[in-house]
Backbone as numpy.savetxt, mean C-alpha at the origin, in Angstrom:
# Nx Ny Nz CAx CAy CAz Cx Cy Cz
6.89 -0.22 22.91 5.96 -0.84 21.99 5.46 0.23 21.02
5.55 -0.02 19.73 5.09 0.94 18.73 3.57 1.17 18.82
3.15 2.33 18.39 1.74 2.68 18.50 0.95 2.52 17.22
1.61 2.27 16.10 0.93 2.13 14.81 1.32 0.80 14.18
0.46 0.30 13.33 0.71 -0.98 12.67 2.00 -0.96 11.87
2.26 0.12 11.16 3.43 0.19 10.28 4.72 0.47 11.03
4.67 0.66 12.35 5.88 0.88 13.14 6.57 -0.43 13.54
5.91 -1.56 13.39 6.47 -2.82 13.84 7.54 -3.32 12.87
8.54 -3.99 13.40 9.66 -4.50 12.60 9.51 -5.96 12.22
8.65 -6.69 12.90 8.47 -8.11 12.59 7.00 -8.37 12.25
6.76 -9.26 11.29 5.38 -9.56 10.89 4.52 -10.12 12.01
5.09 -10.93 12.90 4.33 -11.53 13.99 3.76 -10.49 14.94
4.58 -9.50 15.31 4.11 -8.45 16.20 3.09 -7.56 15.50
3.28 -7.33 14.20 2.31 -6.54 13.45 0.96 -7.25 13.41
0.97 -8.55 13.19 -0.27 -9.34 13.17 -0.94 -9.31 14.54
-0.14 -9.43 15.59 -0.67 -9.38 16.95 -1.36 -8.03 17.20
-0.72 -6.94 16.79 -1.30 -5.60 16.94 -2.62 -5.50 16.17
-2.63 -5.99 14.93 -3.83 -5.91 14.11 -4.97 -6.72 14.71
-4.67 -7.91 15.19 -5.71 -8.75 15.79 -6.29 -8.10 17.05
-5.43 -7.47 17.88 -5.93 -6.78 19.07 -6.79 -5.57 18.68
-6.49 -4.94 17.54 -7.28 -3.82 17.06 -8.61 -4.29 16.48
-8.56 -5.40 15.74 -9.73 -5.89 15.01 -10.74 -6.59 15.92
-10.30 -7.36 16.88 -11.19 -8.19 17.68 -12.31 -7.41 18.39
-12.04 -6.28 19.03 -13.16 -5.54 19.66 -14.17 -5.01 18.64
-13.73 -4.80 17.41 -14.64 -4.27 16.39 -15.70 -5.28 15.98
-15.40 -6.56 16.14 -16.37 -7.59 15.77 -17.67 -7.45 16.56
-17.56 -7.06 17.80 -18.73 -6.98 18.66 -19.52 -5.69 18.44
-18.88 -4.68 17.88 -19.57 -3.40 17.67 -20.41 -3.39 16.40
-20.07 -4.24 15.46 -20.79 -4.36 14.19 -20.92 -3.04 13.45
-19.84 -2.29 13.40 -19.81 -1.04 12.65 -19.31 -1.34 11.24
-20.15 -1.15 10.27 -19.86 -1.53 8.90 -18.58 -0.88 8.34
-18.34 0.44 8.54 -17.10 1.02 8.00 -15.84 0.40 8.58
-15.85 0.09 9.87 -14.68 -0.53 10.47 -14.49 -1.96 9.98
-15.58 -2.66 9.76 -15.47 -4.01 9.21 -14.85 -3.97 7.82
-15.24 -2.98 7.02 -14.66 -2.84 5.68 -13.16 -2.60 5.74
-12.74 -1.74 6.67 -11.31 -1.46 6.82 -10.58 -2.72 7.26
-11.15 -3.45 8.19 -10.50 -4.68 8.67 -10.35 -5.68 7.54
-11.40 -5.83 6.71 -11.31 -6.76 5.58 -10.27 -6.28 4.57
-10.20 -4.97 4.34 -9.23 -4.45 3.39 -7.80 -4.72 3.87
-7.56 -4.52 5.17 -6.22 -4.79 5.71 -5.89 -6.27 5.58
-6.86 -7.13 5.87 -6.61 -8.57 5.72 -6.33 -8.95 4.28
-7.05 -8.33 3.33 -6.83 -8.63 1.91 -5.45 -8.19 1.43
-4.90 -7.14 2.04 -3.61 -6.61 1.63 -2.51 -6.94 2.62
-2.72 -7.99 3.40 -1.78 -8.30 4.49 -0.37 -8.60 3.97
-0.24 -9.24 2.82 1.10 -9.56 2.29 1.92 -8.29 2.08
1.31 -7.26 1.53 2.01 -6.00 1.33 2.36 -5.31 2.63
1.47 -5.40 3.60 1.74 -4.79 4.90 2.88 -5.51 5.59
2.89 -6.83 5.52 3.96 -7.61 6.15 5.30 -7.30 5.48
5.31 -7.15 4.18 6.57 -6.86 3.51 7.09 -5.48 3.91
6.20 -4.56 4.26 6.62 -3.23 4.70 7.24 -3.27 6.09
6.97 -4.31 6.87 7.53 -4.42 8.22 9.04 -4.57 8.21
9.59 -5.07 7.12 11.04 -5.23 7.05 11.69 -3.89 6.75
12.73 -3.55 7.49 13.36 -2.23 7.36 13.88 -1.96 5.96
14.28 -3.00 5.23 14.83 -2.78 3.89 13.75 -2.40 2.88
12.48 -2.62 3.20 11.39 -2.35 2.26 10.70 -1.01 2.50
11.11 -0.27 3.50 10.44 1.00 3.80 10.85 2.05 2.77
9.86 2.75 2.25 10.08 3.76 1.22 9.53 5.08 1.75
10.28 6.15 1.53 9.82 7.46 1.99 8.58 7.92 1.25
7.72 8.65 1.95 6.48 9.11 1.35 6.72 10.11 0.23
7.82 10.86 0.30 8.15 11.79 -0.78 8.38 11.06 -2.09
9.08 9.94 -2.03 9.32 9.14 -3.22 8.00 8.61 -3.79
7.15 8.13 -2.91 5.86 7.57 -3.35 5.00 8.66 -3.99
4.95 9.84 -3.38 4.17 10.94 -3.95 4.73 11.36 -5.31
6.05 11.41 -5.43 6.66 11.75 -6.72 6.31 10.74 -7.79
6.35 9.48 -7.45 6.00 8.42 -8.39 4.52 8.50 -8.79
3.66 8.74 -7.80 2.24 8.89 -8.11 1.99 10.06 -9.05
2.71 11.16 -8.85 2.55 12.32 -9.74 3.00 11.99 -11.15
4.10 11.25 -11.28 4.55 10.84 -12.61 3.51 9.96 -13.30
2.93 9.04 -12.54 1.93 8.14 -13.12 0.69 8.93 -13.55
0.26 9.89 -12.73 -0.89 10.71 -13.11 -0.61 11.50 -14.39
0.60 12.03 -14.52 0.97 12.76 -15.73 0.94 11.86 -16.94
1.47 10.65 -16.79 1.45 9.70 -17.91 0.02 9.33 -18.27
-0.83 9.15 -17.27 -2.23 8.84 -17.54 -2.91 9.96 -18.32
-2.58 11.20 -18.01 -3.16 12.33 -18.75 -2.69 12.32 -20.20
-1.39 12.01 -20.40 -0.85 11.98 -21.76 -1.42 10.85 -22.59
-1.74 9.74 -21.94 -2.23 8.57 -22.68 -3.75 8.51 -22.69
-4.41 9.62 -22.37 -5.87 9.64 -22.37 -6.39 9.27 -23.75
-7.32 8.34 -23.80 -7.90 7.91 -25.06 -7.36 6.57 -25.53
-6.18 6.19 -25.06 -5.67 4.87 -25.41 -6.41 3.83 -24.59
-6.81 2.75 -25.22 -7.58 1.71 -24.54 -6.69 0.57 -24.05
-5.40 0.65 -24.29 -4.50 -0.46 -24.00 -3.84 -0.26 -22.63
-4.19 -1.10 -21.67 -3.59 -1.04 -20.35 -2.13 -1.43 -20.36
-1.75 -2.32 -21.28 -0.35 -2.72 -21.38 0.52 -1.55 -21.81
0.00 -0.69 -22.68 0.74 0.49 -23.12 1.00 1.42 -21.94
-0.01 1.61 -21.09 0.16 2.45 -19.91 1.21 1.86 -18.98
1.15 0.54 -18.75 2.16 -0.11 -17.91 3.55 0.06 -18.48
3.69 -0.07 -19.78 4.99 0.10 -20.44 5.52 1.51 -20.24
4.66 2.51 -20.38 5.07 3.90 -20.19 5.49 4.16 -18.74
4.77 3.57 -17.78 5.13 3.76 -16.38 6.47 3.10 -16.09
6.68 1.89 -16.60 7.97 1.23 -16.41 9.09 2.02 -17.06
8.83 2.57 -18.23 9.84 3.34 -18.93 10.26 4.57 -18.13
9.32 5.22 -17.46 9.67 6.42 -16.71 10.37 6.09 -15.40
10.23 4.86 -14.90 10.84 4.51 -13.62 12.19 3.81 -13.76
12.53 3.39 -14.97 13.82 2.74 -15.16 14.95 3.77 -15.08
16.11 3.36 -14.60 17.24 4.29 -14.54 17.67 4.72 -15.94
18.14 5.95 -16.05 18.61 6.47 -17.33 19.94 5.84 -17.68
20.14 5.60 -18.97 21.43 5.02 -19.41 22.39 6.10 -19.79
């Protein structure tokens, strides 16, 4: 049995793990843990999609992408158009021709 939420391969087992983790927290009434539980529930679709082996992405790739986005944000400082930023991010992530 996997020890972390993101180690599960099927959404049903991941949900079961999360519910077993969350249920005891209800009785403790610890505000930070309640916030985390609500955040996980709000983002459950993304977590479930990560359970499928074909959707797992290495952390190195994610860090590299985040660094590219931060660099683009620095270059576009002062522009008020969010669509322009999205366009620049898409442009840097598309394969080269």
